[in-house]
PyMOL Python script that loads the backbone (N, CA, C, O; Angstrom):
from pymol import cmd

cmd.read_pdbstr("""\
ATOM      1  N   MET A   1     -13.451 -14.202  21.459  1.00  0.00           N
ATOM      2  CA  MET A   1     -13.079 -13.529  20.226  1.00  0.00           C
ATOM      3  C   MET A   1     -12.001 -14.375  19.527  1.00  0.00           C
ATOM      4  O   MET A   1     -10.966 -14.681  20.118  1.00  0.00           O
ATOM      5  N   THR A   2     -12.250 -14.740  18.295  1.00  0.00           N
ATOM      6  CA  THR A   2     -11.309 -15.583  17.560  1.00  0.00           C
ATOM      7  C   THR A   2     -10.233 -14.734  16.889  1.00  0.00           C
ATOM      8  O   THR A   2     -10.330 -13.509  16.824  1.00  0.00           O
ATOM      9  N   TYR A   3      -9.222 -15.410  16.402  1.00  0.00           N
ATOM     10  CA  TYR A   3      -8.138 -14.681  15.741  1.00  0.00           C
ATOM     11  C   TYR A   3      -8.627 -14.020  14.448  1.00  0.00           C
ATOM     12  O   TYR A   3      -8.074 -12.999  14.037  1.00  0.00           O
ATOM     13  N   LEU A   4      -9.635 -14.573  13.811  1.00  0.00           N
ATOM     14  CA  LEU A   4     -10.179 -13.964  12.594  1.00  0.00           C
ATOM     15  C   LEU A   4     -10.873 -12.645  12.899  1.00  0.00           C
ATOM     16  O   LEU A   4     -10.753 -11.681  12.143  1.00  0.00           O
ATOM     17  N   GLU A   5     -11.593 -12.608  14.002  1.00  0.00           N
ATOM     18  CA  GLU A   5     -12.244 -11.350  14.402  1.00  0.00           C
ATOM     19  C   GLU A   5     -11.208 -10.303  14.787  1.00  0.00           C
ATOM     20  O   GLU A   5     -11.390  -9.113  14.527  1.00  0.00           O
ATOM     21  N   ILE A   6     -10.123 -10.750  15.408  1.00  0.00           N
ATOM     22  CA  ILE A   6      -9.058  -9.797  15.755  1.00  0.00           C
ATOM     23  C   ILE A   6      -8.405  -9.255  14.487  1.00  0.00           C
ATOM     24  O   ILE A   6      -8.086  -8.069  14.409  1.00  0.00           O
ATOM     25  N   LEU A   7      -8.204 -10.126  13.491  1.00  0.00           N
ATOM     26  CA  LEU A   7      -7.633  -9.664  12.207  1.00  0.00           C
ATOM     27  C   LEU A   7      -8.569  -8.691  11.505  1.00  0.00           C
ATOM     28  O   LEU A   7      -8.105  -7.763  10.842  1.00  0.00           O
ATOM     29  N   HIS A   8      -9.873  -8.883  11.637  1.00  0.00           N
ATOM     30  CA  HIS A   8     -10.844  -7.949  11.040  1.00  0.00           C
ATOM     31  C   HIS A   8     -10.756  -6.569  11.665  1.00  0.00           C
ATOM     32  O   HIS A   8     -11.176  -5.581  11.063  1.00  0.00           O
ATOM     33  N   ILE A   9     -10.218  -6.500  12.855  1.00  0.00           N
ATOM     34  CA  ILE A   9     -10.044  -5.201  13.517  1.00  0.00           C
ATOM     35  C   ILE A   9      -8.675  -4.613  13.195  1.00  0.00           C
ATOM     36  O   ILE A   9      -8.566  -3.424  12.895  1.00  0.00           O
ATOM     37  N   ILE A  10      -7.629  -5.436  13.254  1.00  0.00           N
ATOM     38  CA  ILE A  10      -6.261  -4.949  13.128  1.00  0.00           C
ATOM     39  C   ILE A  10      -5.906  -4.554  11.692  1.00  0.00           C
ATOM     40  O   ILE A  10      -5.302  -3.503  11.479  1.00  0.00           O
ATOM     41  N   VAL A  11      -6.266  -5.371  10.716  1.00  0.00           N
ATOM     42  CA  VAL A  11      -5.860  -5.124   9.334  1.00  0.00           C
ATOM     43  C   VAL A  11      -6.424  -3.797   8.780  1.00  0.00           C
ATOM     44  O   VAL A  11      -5.668  -3.052   8.157  1.00  0.00           O
ATOM     45  N   PRO A  12      -7.696  -3.474   8.976  1.00  0.00           N
ATOM     46  CA  PRO A  12      -8.152  -2.162   8.481  1.00  0.00           C
ATOM     47  C   PRO A  12      -7.499  -0.975   9.196  1.00  0.00           C
ATOM     48  O   PRO A  12      -7.271   0.072   8.589  1.00  0.00           O
ATOM     49  N   ILE A  13      -7.201  -1.141  10.479  1.00  0.00           N
ATOM     50  CA  ILE A  13      -6.504  -0.062  11.200  1.00  0.00           C
ATOM     51  C   ILE A  13      -5.101   0.134  10.630  1.00  0.00           C
ATOM     52  O   ILE A  13      -4.661   1.268  10.442  1.00  0.00           O
ATOM     53  N   LEU A  14      -4.404  -0.952  10.357  1.00  0.00           N
ATOM     54  CA  LEU A  14      -3.076  -0.854   9.756  1.00  0.00           C
ATOM     55  C   LEU A  14      -3.148  -0.287   8.331  1.00  0.00           C
ATOM     56  O   LEU A  14      -2.256   0.446   7.905  1.00  0.00           O
ATOM     57  N   THR A  15      -4.208  -0.630   7.606  1.00  0.00           N
ATOM     58  CA  THR A  15      -4.374  -0.107   6.252  1.00  0.00           C
ATOM     59  C   THR A  15      -4.537   1.408   6.275  1.00  0.00           C
ATOM     60  O   THR A  15      -3.896   2.120   5.503  1.00  0.00           O
ATOM     61  N   VAL A  16      -5.391   1.890   7.157  1.00  0.00           N
ATOM     62  CA  VAL A  16      -5.589   3.338   7.285  1.00  0.00           C
ATOM     63  C   VAL A  16      -4.294   4.014   7.776  1.00  0.00           C
ATOM     64  O   VAL A  16      -3.943   5.104   7.325  1.00  0.00           O
ATOM     65  N   GLY A  17      -3.602   3.353   8.698  1.00  0.00           N
ATOM     66  CA  GLY A  17      -2.341   3.911   9.187  1.00  0.00           C
ATOM     67  C   GLY A  17      -1.294   4.027   8.106  1.00  0.00           C
ATOM     68  O   GLY A  17      -0.582   5.030   8.036  1.00  0.00           O
ATOM     69  N   ALA A  18      -1.188   3.015   7.260  1.00  0.00           N
ATOM     70  CA  ALA A  18      -0.222   3.059   6.156  1.00  0.00           C
ATOM     71  C   ALA A  18      -0.569   4.146   5.152  1.00  0.00           C
ATOM     72  O   ALA A  18       0.325   4.794   4.607  1.00  0.00           O
ATOM     73  N   SER A  19      -1.848   4.352   4.904  1.00  0.00           N
ATOM     74  CA  SER A  19      -2.225   5.406   3.961  1.00  0.00           C
ATOM     75  C   SER A  19      -1.973   6.796   4.542  1.00  0.00           C
ATOM     76  O   SER A  19      -1.600   7.712   3.810  1.00  0.00           O
ATOM     77  N   ILE A  20      -2.174   6.960   5.855  1.00  0.00           N
ATOM     78  CA  ILE A  20      -1.870   8.257   6.489  1.00  0.00           C
ATOM     79  C   ILE A  20      -0.363   8.518   6.465  1.00  0.00           C
ATOM     80  O   ILE A  20       0.069   9.647   6.228  1.00  0.00           O
ATOM     81  N   VAL A  21       0.429   7.487   6.709  1.00  0.00           N
ATOM     82  CA  VAL A  21       1.877   7.624   6.627  1.00  0.00           C
ATOM     83  C   VAL A  21       2.309   8.028   5.212  1.00  0.00           C
ATOM     84  O   VAL A  21       3.201   8.860   5.044  1.00  0.00           O
ATOM     85  N   ALA A  22       1.679   7.441   4.210  1.00  0.00           N
ATOM     86  CA  ALA A  22       2.015   7.753   2.819  1.00  0.00           C
ATOM     87  C   ALA A  22       1.722   9.218   2.495  1.00  0.00           C
ATOM     88  O   ALA A  22       2.450   9.842   1.723  1.00  0.00           O
ATOM     89  N   VAL A  23       0.669   9.760   3.078  1.00  0.00           N
ATOM     90  CA  VAL A  23       0.319  11.146   2.808  1.00  0.00           C
ATOM     91  C   VAL A  23       1.333  12.099   3.444  1.00  0.00           C
ATOM     92  O   VAL A  23       1.679  13.119   2.848  1.00  0.00           O
ATOM     93  N   TYR A  24       1.805  11.779   4.634  1.00  0.00           N
ATOM     94  CA  TYR A  24       2.677  12.684   5.359  1.00  0.00           C
ATOM     95  C   TYR A  24       4.164  12.555   5.028  1.00  0.00           C
ATOM     96  O   TYR A  24       4.954  13.410   5.430  1.00  0.00           O
ATOM     97  N   LEU A  25       4.555  11.527   4.318  1.00  0.00           N
ATOM     98  CA  LEU A  25       5.966  11.357   3.963  1.00  0.00           C
ATOM     99  C   LEU A  25       6.366  12.375   2.898  1.00  0.00           C
ATOM    100  O   LEU A  25       5.621  12.615   1.948  1.00  0.00           O
ATOM    101  N   LYS A  26       7.542  12.968   3.064  1.00  0.00           N
ATOM    102  CA  LYS A  26       8.042  13.943   2.085  1.00  0.00           C
ATOM    103  C   LYS A  26       8.786  13.260   0.941  1.00  0.00           C
ATOM    104  O   LYS A  26       8.754  13.733  -0.195  1.00  0.00           O
ATOM    105  N   ASP A  27       9.450  12.158   1.237  1.00  0.00           N
ATOM    106  CA  ASP A  27      10.193  11.433   0.212  1.00  0.00           C
ATOM    107  C   ASP A  27       9.208  10.611  -0.637  1.00  0.00           C
ATOM    108  O   ASP A  27       8.432   9.816  -0.108  1.00  0.00           O
ATOM    109  N   LEU A  28       9.256  10.815  -1.942  1.00  0.00           N
ATOM    110  CA  LEU A  28       8.298  10.140  -2.809  1.00  0.00           C
ATOM    111  C   LEU A  28       8.475   8.633  -2.836  1.00  0.00           C
ATOM    112  O   LEU A  28       7.493   7.891  -2.877  1.00  0.00           O
ATOM    113  N   LEU A  29       9.717   8.179  -2.813  1.00  0.00           N
ATOM    114  CA  LEU A  29       9.955   6.738  -2.844  1.00  0.00           C
ATOM    115  C   LEU A  29       9.438   6.064  -1.575  1.00  0.00           C
ATOM    116  O   LEU A  29       8.869   4.974  -1.641  1.00  0.00           O
ATOM    117  N   ALA A  30       9.628   6.692  -0.440  1.00  0.00           N
ATOM    118  CA  ALA A  30       9.116   6.151   0.822  1.00  0.00           C
ATOM    119  C   ALA A  30       7.581   6.161   0.819  1.00  0.00           C
ATOM    120  O   ALA A  30       6.952   5.247   1.352  1.00  0.00           O
ATOM    121  N   ALA A  31       6.986   7.186   0.223  1.00  0.00           N
ATOM    122  CA  ALA A  31       5.529   7.251   0.132  1.00  0.00           C
ATOM    123  C   ALA A  31       4.994   6.131  -0.760  1.00  0.00           C
ATOM    124  O   ALA A  31       3.948   5.554  -0.462  1.00  0.00           O
ATOM    125  N   VAL A  32       5.689   5.820  -1.834  1.00  0.00           N
ATOM    126  CA  VAL A  32       5.280   4.724  -2.718  1.00  0.00           C
ATOM    127  C   VAL A  32       5.360   3.386  -1.980  1.00  0.00           C
ATOM    128  O   VAL A  32       4.490   2.532  -2.149  1.00  0.00           O
ATOM    129  N   ILE A  33       6.394   3.205  -1.169  1.00  0.00           N
ATOM    130  CA  ILE A  33       6.509   1.985  -0.391  1.00  0.00           C
ATOM    131  C   ILE A  33       5.367   1.877   0.621  1.00  0.00           C
ATOM    132  O   ILE A  33       4.850   0.785   0.855  1.00  0.00           O
ATOM    133  N   ALA A  34       4.975   2.995   1.218  1.00  0.00           N
ATOM    134  CA  ALA A  34       3.847   2.989   2.159  1.00  0.00           C
ATOM    135  C   ALA A  34       2.547   2.659   1.436  1.00  0.00           C
ATOM    136  O   ALA A  34       1.701   1.944   1.974  1.00  0.00           O
ATOM    137  N   VAL A  35       2.384   3.170   0.230  1.00  0.00           N
ATOM    138  CA  VAL A  35       1.181   2.850  -0.560  1.00  0.00           C
ATOM    139  C   VAL A  35       1.172   1.375  -0.933  1.00  0.00           C
ATOM    140  O   VAL A  35       0.114   0.747  -0.941  1.00  0.00           O
ATOM    141  N   ALA A  36       2.331   0.816  -1.241  1.00  0.00           N
ATOM    142  CA  ALA A  36       2.413  -0.618  -1.545  1.00  0.00           C
ATOM    143  C   ALA A  36       2.062  -1.444  -0.319  1.00  0.00           C
ATOM    144  O   ALA A  36       1.375  -2.458  -0.437  1.00  0.00           O
ATOM    145  N   ALA A  37       2.515  -1.033   0.845  1.00  0.00           N
ATOM    146  CA  ALA A  37       2.163  -1.739   2.090  1.00  0.00           C
ATOM    147  C   ALA A  37       0.666  -1.659   2.343  1.00  0.00           C
ATOM    148  O   ALA A  37       0.046  -2.639   2.754  1.00  0.00           O
ATOM    149  N   MET A  38       0.092  -0.494   2.098  1.00  0.00           N
ATOM    150  CA  MET A  38      -1.352  -0.325   2.254  1.00  0.00           C
ATOM    151  C   MET A  38      -2.112  -1.223   1.290  1.00  0.00           C
ATOM    152  O   MET A  38      -3.134  -1.804   1.654  1.00  0.00           O
ATOM    153  N   SER A  39      -1.626  -1.339   0.079  1.00  0.00           N
ATOM    154  CA  SER A  39      -2.279  -2.161  -0.914  1.00  0.00           C
ATOM    155  C   SER A  39      -2.186  -3.660  -0.539  1.00  0.00           C
ATOM    156  O   SER A  39      -3.141  -4.412  -0.731  1.00  0.00           O
ATOM    157  N   LEU A  40      -1.048  -4.069  -0.015  1.00  0.00           N
ATOM    158  CA  LEU A  40      -0.914  -5.453   0.402  1.00  0.00           C
ATOM    159  C   LEU A  40      -1.817  -5.759   1.604  1.00  0.00           C
ATOM    160  O   LEU A  40      -2.389  -6.845   1.687  1.00  0.00           O
ATOM    161  N   LEU A  41      -1.944  -4.819   2.520  1.00  0.00           N
ATOM    162  CA  LEU A  41      -2.857  -5.003   3.657  1.00  0.00           C
ATOM    163  C   LEU A  41      -4.308  -5.082   3.173  1.00  0.00           C
ATOM    164  O   LEU A  41      -5.101  -5.867   3.693  1.00  0.00           O
ATOM    165  N   LEU A  42      -4.642  -4.270   2.185  1.00  0.00           N
ATOM    166  CA  LEU A  42      -5.990  -4.323   1.612  1.00  0.00           C
ATOM    167  C   LEU A  42      -6.234  -5.666   0.947  1.00  0.00           C
ATOM    168  O   LEU A  42      -7.325  -6.228   1.037  1.00  0.00           O
ATOM    169  N   SER A  43      -5.205  -6.173   0.280  1.00  0.00           N
ATOM    170  CA  SER A  43      -5.309  -7.518  -0.334  1.00  0.00           C
ATOM    171  C   SER A  43      -5.515  -8.592   0.728  1.00  0.00           C
ATOM    172  O   SER A  43      -6.289  -9.530   0.532  1.00  0.00           O
ATOM    173  N   LEU A  44      -4.826  -8.451   1.840  1.00  0.00           N
ATOM    174  CA  LEU A  44      -5.021  -9.378   2.945  1.00  0.00           C
ATOM    175  C   LEU A  44      -6.438  -9.313   3.505  1.00  0.00           C
ATOM    176  O   LEU A  44      -7.019 -10.341   3.851  1.00  0.00           O
ATOM    177  N   GLU A  45      -6.990  -8.115   3.593  1.00  0.00           N
ATOM    178  CA  GLU A  45      -8.363  -7.967   4.071  1.00  0.00           C
ATOM    179  C   GLU A  45      -9.357  -8.635   3.106  1.00  0.00           C
ATOM    180  O   GLU A  45     -10.315  -9.272   3.541  1.00  0.00           O
ATOM    181  N   PHE A  46      -9.126  -8.486   1.826  1.00  0.00           N
ATOM    182  CA  PHE A  46     -10.005  -9.151   0.854  1.00  0.00           C
ATOM    183  C   PHE A  46      -9.940 -10.673   1.018  1.00  0.00           C
ATOM    184  O   PHE A  46     -10.955 -11.362   0.916  1.00  0.00           O
ATOM    185  N   TYR A  47      -8.728 -11.187   1.272  1.00  0.00           N
ATOM    186  CA  TYR A  47      -8.564 -12.606   1.464  1.00  0.00           C
ATOM    187  C   TYR A  47      -9.276 -13.073   2.741  1.00  0.00           C
ATOM    188  O   TYR A  47      -9.889 -14.140   2.752  1.00  0.00           O
ATOM    189  N   ILE A  48      -9.198 -12.296   3.787  1.00  0.00           N
ATOM    190  CA  ILE A  48      -9.889 -12.618   5.043  1.00  0.00           C
ATOM    191  C   ILE A  48     -11.401 -12.614   4.826  1.00  0.00           C
ATOM    192  O   ILE A  48     -12.119 -13.403   5.442  1.00  0.00           O
ATOM    193  N   LEU A  49     -11.879 -11.740   3.964  1.00  0.00           N
ATOM    194  CA  LEU A  49     -13.318 -11.650   3.659  1.00  0.00           C
ATOM    195  C   LEU A  49     -13.752 -12.714   2.656  1.00  0.00           C
ATOM    196  O   LEU A  49     -14.864 -12.652   2.131  1.00  0.00           O
ATOM    197  N   GLN A  50     -12.902 -13.673   2.388  1.00  0.00           N
ATOM    198  CA  GLN A  50     -13.183 -14.807   1.513  1.00  0.00           C
ATOM    199  C   GLN A  50     -13.450 -14.396   0.067  1.00  0.00           C
ATOM    200  O   GLN A  50     -14.365 -14.900  -0.585  1.00  0.00           O
ATOM    201  N   ALA A  51     -12.630 -13.472  -0.410  1.00  0.00           N
ATOM    202  CA  ALA A  51     -12.685 -13.077  -1.809  1.00  0.00           C
ATOM    203  C   ALA A  51     -11.265 -13.225  -2.394  1.00  0.00           C
ATOM    204  O   ALA A  51     -10.594 -12.227  -2.655  1.00  0.00           O
ATOM    205  N   PRO A  52     -10.818 -14.471  -2.595  1.00  0.00           N
ATOM    206  CA  PRO A  52      -9.431 -14.661  -3.030  1.00  0.00           C
ATOM    207  C   PRO A  52      -9.135 -14.130  -4.429  1.00  0.00           C
ATOM    208  O   PRO A  52      -8.008 -13.720  -4.707  1.00  0.00           O
ATOM    209  N   ASP A  53     -10.130 -14.133  -5.311  1.00  0.00           N
ATOM    210  CA  ASP A  53      -9.901 -13.601  -6.646  1.00  0.00           C
ATOM    211  C   ASP A  53      -9.643 -12.097  -6.608  1.00  0.00           C
ATOM    212  O   ASP A  53      -8.771 -11.594  -7.316  1.00  0.00           O
ATOM    213  N   VAL A  54     -10.400 -11.386  -5.785  1.00  0.00           N
ATOM    214  CA  VAL A  54     -10.190  -9.946  -5.634  1.00  0.00           C
ATOM    215  C   VAL A  54      -8.850  -9.691  -4.937  1.00  0.00           C
ATOM    216  O   VAL A  54      -8.147  -8.739  -5.274  1.00  0.00           O
ATOM    217  N   ALA A  55      -8.500 -10.527  -3.979  1.00  0.00           N
ATOM    218  CA  ALA A  55      -7.227 -10.375  -3.276  1.00  0.00           C
ATOM    219  C   ALA A  55      -6.042 -10.556  -4.198  1.00  0.00           C
ATOM    220  O   ALA A  55      -5.068  -9.809  -4.108  1.00  0.00           O
ATOM    221  N   ILE A  56      -6.108 -11.531  -5.079  1.00  0.00           N
ATOM    222  CA  ILE A  56      -5.025 -11.748  -6.025  1.00  0.00           C
ATOM    223  C   ILE A  56      -4.914 -10.594  -7.002  1.00  0.00           C
ATOM    224  O   ILE A  56      -3.809 -10.157  -7.322  1.00  0.00           O
ATOM    225  N   ALA A  57      -6.051 -10.093  -7.483  1.00  0.00           N
ATOM    226  CA  ALA A  57      -6.030  -8.951  -8.391  1.00  0.00           C
ATOM    227  C   ALA A  57      -5.482  -7.703  -7.705  1.00  0.00           C
ATOM    228  O   ALA A  57      -4.708  -6.954  -8.302  1.00  0.00           O
ATOM    229  N   GLN A  58      -5.876  -7.479  -6.462  1.00  0.00           N
ATOM    230  CA  GLN A  58      -5.387  -6.322  -5.710  1.00  0.00           C
ATOM    231  C   GLN A  58      -3.879  -6.428  -5.479  1.00  0.00           C
ATOM    232  O   GLN A  58      -3.156  -5.444  -5.635  1.00  0.00           O
ATOM    233  N   ALA A  59      -3.408  -7.613  -5.111  1.00  0.00           N
ATOM    234  CA  ALA A  59      -1.984  -7.778  -4.871  1.00  0.00           C
ATOM    235  C   ALA A  59      -1.188  -7.625  -6.155  1.00  0.00           C
ATOM    236  O   ALA A  59      -0.118  -7.017  -6.162  1.00  0.00           O
ATOM    237  N   GLY A  60      -1.709  -8.172  -7.231  1.00  0.00           N
ATOM    238  CA  GLY A  60      -0.985  -8.113  -8.502  1.00  0.00           C
ATOM    239  C   GLY A  60      -0.972  -6.744  -9.123  1.00  0.00           C
ATOM    240  O   GLY A  60       0.082  -6.256  -9.531  1.00  0.00           O
ATOM    241  N   VAL A  61      -2.118  -6.119  -9.202  1.00  0.00           N
ATOM    242  CA  VAL A  61      -2.216  -4.809  -9.855  1.00  0.00           C
ATOM    243  C   VAL A  61      -1.919  -3.688  -8.872  1.00  0.00           C
ATOM    244  O   VAL A  61      -1.096  -2.815  -9.150  1.00  0.00           O
ATOM    245  N   GLY A  62      -2.580  -3.710  -7.736  1.00  0.00           N
ATOM    246  CA  GLY A  62      -2.457  -2.614  -6.781  1.00  0.00           C
ATOM    247  C   GLY A  62      -1.086  -2.515  -6.152  1.00  0.00           C
ATOM    248  O   GLY A  62      -0.499  -1.435  -6.088  1.00  0.00           O
ATOM    249  N   ALA A  63      -0.579  -3.633  -5.692  1.00  0.00           N
ATOM    250  CA  ALA A  63       0.713  -3.605  -4.993  1.00  0.00           C
ATOM    251  C   ALA A  63       1.893  -3.686  -5.956  1.00  0.00           C
ATOM    252  O   ALA A  63       2.806  -2.863  -5.883  1.00  0.00           O
ATOM    253  N   CYS A  64       1.885  -4.645  -6.833  1.00  0.00           N
ATOM    254  CA  CYS A  64       3.074  -4.887  -7.668  1.00  0.00           C
ATOM    255  C   CYS A  64       3.182  -3.939  -8.864  1.00  0.00           C
ATOM    256  O   CYS A  64       4.158  -3.202  -8.999  1.00  0.00           O
ATOM    257  N   LEU A  65       2.178  -3.970  -9.715  1.00  0.00           N
ATOM    258  CA  LEU A  65       2.270  -3.228 -10.962  1.00  0.00           C
ATOM    259  C   LEU A  65       2.281  -1.714 -10.736  1.00  0.00           C
ATOM    260  O   LEU A  65       3.093  -1.002 -11.327  1.00  0.00           O
ATOM    261  N   THR A  66       1.391  -1.230  -9.891  1.00  0.00           N
ATOM    262  CA  THR A  66       1.318   0.210  -9.613  1.00  0.00           C
ATOM    263  C   THR A  66       2.586   0.693  -8.936  1.00  0.00           C
ATOM    264  O   THR A  66       3.091   1.768  -9.260  1.00  0.00           O
ATOM    265  N   THR A  67       3.106  -0.089  -7.999  1.00  0.00           N
ATOM    266  CA  THR A  67       4.343   0.281  -7.330  1.00  0.00           C
ATOM    267  C   THR A  67       5.502   0.342  -8.316  1.00  0.00           C
ATOM    268  O   THR A  67       6.317   1.263  -8.264  1.00  0.00           O
ATOM    269  N   ALA A  68       5.575  -0.621  -9.198  1.00  0.00           N
ATOM    270  CA  ALA A  68       6.653  -0.638 -10.206  1.00  0.00           C
ATOM    271  C   ALA A  68       6.557   0.586 -11.124  1.00  0.00           C
ATOM    272  O   ALA A  68       7.577   1.196 -11.445  1.00  0.00           O
ATOM    273  N   ILE A  69       5.356   0.944 -11.542  1.00  0.00           N
ATOM    274  CA  ILE A  69       5.187   2.112 -12.409  1.00  0.00           C
ATOM    275  C   ILE A  69       5.583   3.383 -11.664  1.00  0.00           C
ATOM    276  O   ILE A  69       6.243   4.246 -12.240  1.00  0.00           O
ATOM    277  N   PHE A  70       5.196   3.517 -10.399  1.00  0.00           N
ATOM    278  CA  PHE A  70       5.566   4.693  -9.612  1.00  0.00           C
ATOM    279  C   PHE A  70       7.084   4.784  -9.424  1.00  0.00           C
ATOM    280  O   PHE A  70       7.657   5.866  -9.546  1.00  0.00           O
ATOM    281  N   VAL A  71       7.733   3.666  -9.132  1.00  0.00           N
ATOM    282  CA  VAL A  71       9.187   3.676  -8.921  1.00  0.00           C
ATOM    283  C   VAL A  71       9.910   4.031 -10.210  1.00  0.00           C
ATOM    284  O   VAL A  71      10.863   4.810 -10.183  1.00  0.00           O
ATOM    285  N   ILE A  72       9.482   3.480 -11.328  1.00  0.00           N
ATOM    286  CA  ILE A  72      10.109   3.800 -12.612  1.00  0.00           C
ATOM    287  C   ILE A  72       9.908   5.288 -12.943  1.00  0.00           C
ATOM    288  O   ILE A  72      10.819   5.934 -13.459  1.00  0.00           O
ATOM    289  N   THR A  73       8.747   5.818 -12.655  1.00  0.00           N
ATOM    290  CA  THR A  73       8.477   7.233 -12.915  1.00  0.00           C
ATOM    291  C   THR A  73       9.333   8.140 -12.016  1.00  0.00           C
ATOM    292  O   THR A  73       9.873   9.149 -12.469  1.00  0.00           O
ATOM    293  N   ILE A  74       9.444   7.765 -10.753  1.00  0.00           N
ATOM    294  CA  ILE A  74      10.249   8.577  -9.839  1.00  0.00           C
ATOM    295  C   ILE A  74      11.729   8.540 -10.252  1.00  0.00           C
ATOM    296  O   ILE A  74      12.422   9.556 -10.183  1.00  0.00           O
ATOM    297  N   ARG A  75      12.197   7.385 -10.674  1.00  0.00           N
ATOM    298  CA  ARG A  75      13.607   7.289 -11.104  1.00  0.00           C
ATOM    299  C   ARG A  75      13.860   8.088 -12.379  1.00  0.00           C
ATOM    300  O   ARG A  75      14.996   8.495 -12.626  1.00  0.00           O
ATOM    301  N   ALA A  76      12.836   8.323 -13.190  1.00  0.00           N
ATOM    302  CA  ALA A  76      13.026   9.062 -14.435  1.00  0.00           C
ATOM    303  C   ALA A  76      13.042  10.573 -14.227  1.00  0.00           C
ATOM    304  O   ALA A  76      13.362  11.320 -15.151  1.00  0.00           O
ATOM    305  N   THR A  77      12.701  11.028 -13.029  1.00  0.00           N
ATOM    306  CA  THR A  77      12.683  12.455 -12.765  1.00  0.00           C
ATOM    307  C   THR A  77      13.911  12.853 -11.961  1.00  0.00           C
ATOM    308  O   THR A  77      14.597  12.003 -11.393  1.00  0.00           O
ATOM    309  N   LYS A  78      14.182  14.164 -11.919  1.00  0.00           N
ATOM    310  CA  LYS A  78      15.303  14.687 -11.142  1.00  0.00           C
ATOM    311  C   LYS A  78      14.799  15.174  -9.792  1.00  0.00           C
ATOM    312  O   LYS A  78      13.659  15.620  -9.664  1.00  0.00           O
ATOM    313  N   ARG A  79      15.659  15.082  -8.795  1.00  0.00           N
ATOM    314  CA  ARG A  79      15.320  15.627  -7.482  1.00  0.00           C
ATOM    315  C   ARG A  79      15.578  17.121  -7.499  1.00  0.00           C
ATOM    316  O   ARG A  79      16.612  17.578  -7.985  1.00  0.00           O
ATOM    317  N   MET A  80      14.631  17.880  -6.966  1.00  0.00           N
ATOM    318  CA  MET A  80      14.753  19.333  -6.940  1.00  0.00           C
ATOM    319  C   MET A  80      14.505  19.867  -5.544  1.00  0.00           C
ATOM    320  O   MET A  80      13.937  20.949  -5.400  1.00  0.00           O
ATOM    321  N   GLU A  81      14.911  19.144  -4.508  1.00  0.00           N
ATOM    322  CA  GLU A  81      14.634  19.571  -3.141  1.00  0.00           C
ATOM    323  C   GLU A  81      15.423  20.796  -2.743  1.00  0.00           C
ATOM    324  O   GLU A  81      14.914  21.646  -2.013  1.00  0.00           O
ATOM    325  N   GLY A  82      16.663  20.905  -3.211  1.00  0.00           N
ATOM    326  CA  GLY A  82      17.499  22.034  -2.801  1.00  0.00           C
ATOM    327  C   GLY A  82      17.270  23.275  -3.628  1.00  0.00           C
ATOM    328  O   GLY A  82      17.657  24.363  -3.201  1.00  0.00           O
ATOM    329  N   GLU A  83      16.658  23.165  -4.792  1.00  0.00           N
ATOM    330  CA  GLU A  83      16.461  24.304  -5.689  1.00  0.00           C
ATOM    331  C   GLU A  83      15.102  24.952  -5.437  1.00  0.00           C
ATOM    332  O   GLU A  83      14.156  24.311  -4.977  1.00  0.00           O
ATOM    333  N   LYS A  84      15.039  26.242  -5.753  1.00  0.00           N
ATOM    334  CA  LYS A  84      13.753  26.968  -5.599  1.00  0.00           C
ATOM    335  C   LYS A  84      13.303  27.530  -6.906  1.00  0.00           C
ATOM    336  O   LYS A  84      12.252  28.168  -6.975  1.00  0.00           O
TER     337      LYS A  84
END
""", "prot")
cmd.dss("prot")
cmd.show_as("cartoon", "prot")
cmd.util.cbc("prot")
cmd.orient("prot")
């Protein structure tokens, strides 16, 4: 078994794990970071599958731009955890 075959097994498992962590996190900023990690892992999987153009688009739009928009949106809102 080559290292590439091992990566084909490990990267999708880590991608699913990061998305599950993002769903269960209560803090929105931490969840956005988990989604960004999931997106970067997905970009890595596209690169391993020999689709570098898709990998670059996923890293640029999915990880960077979407994460930046989510962080800016979260910073523009107020925290209401203690209020009912």
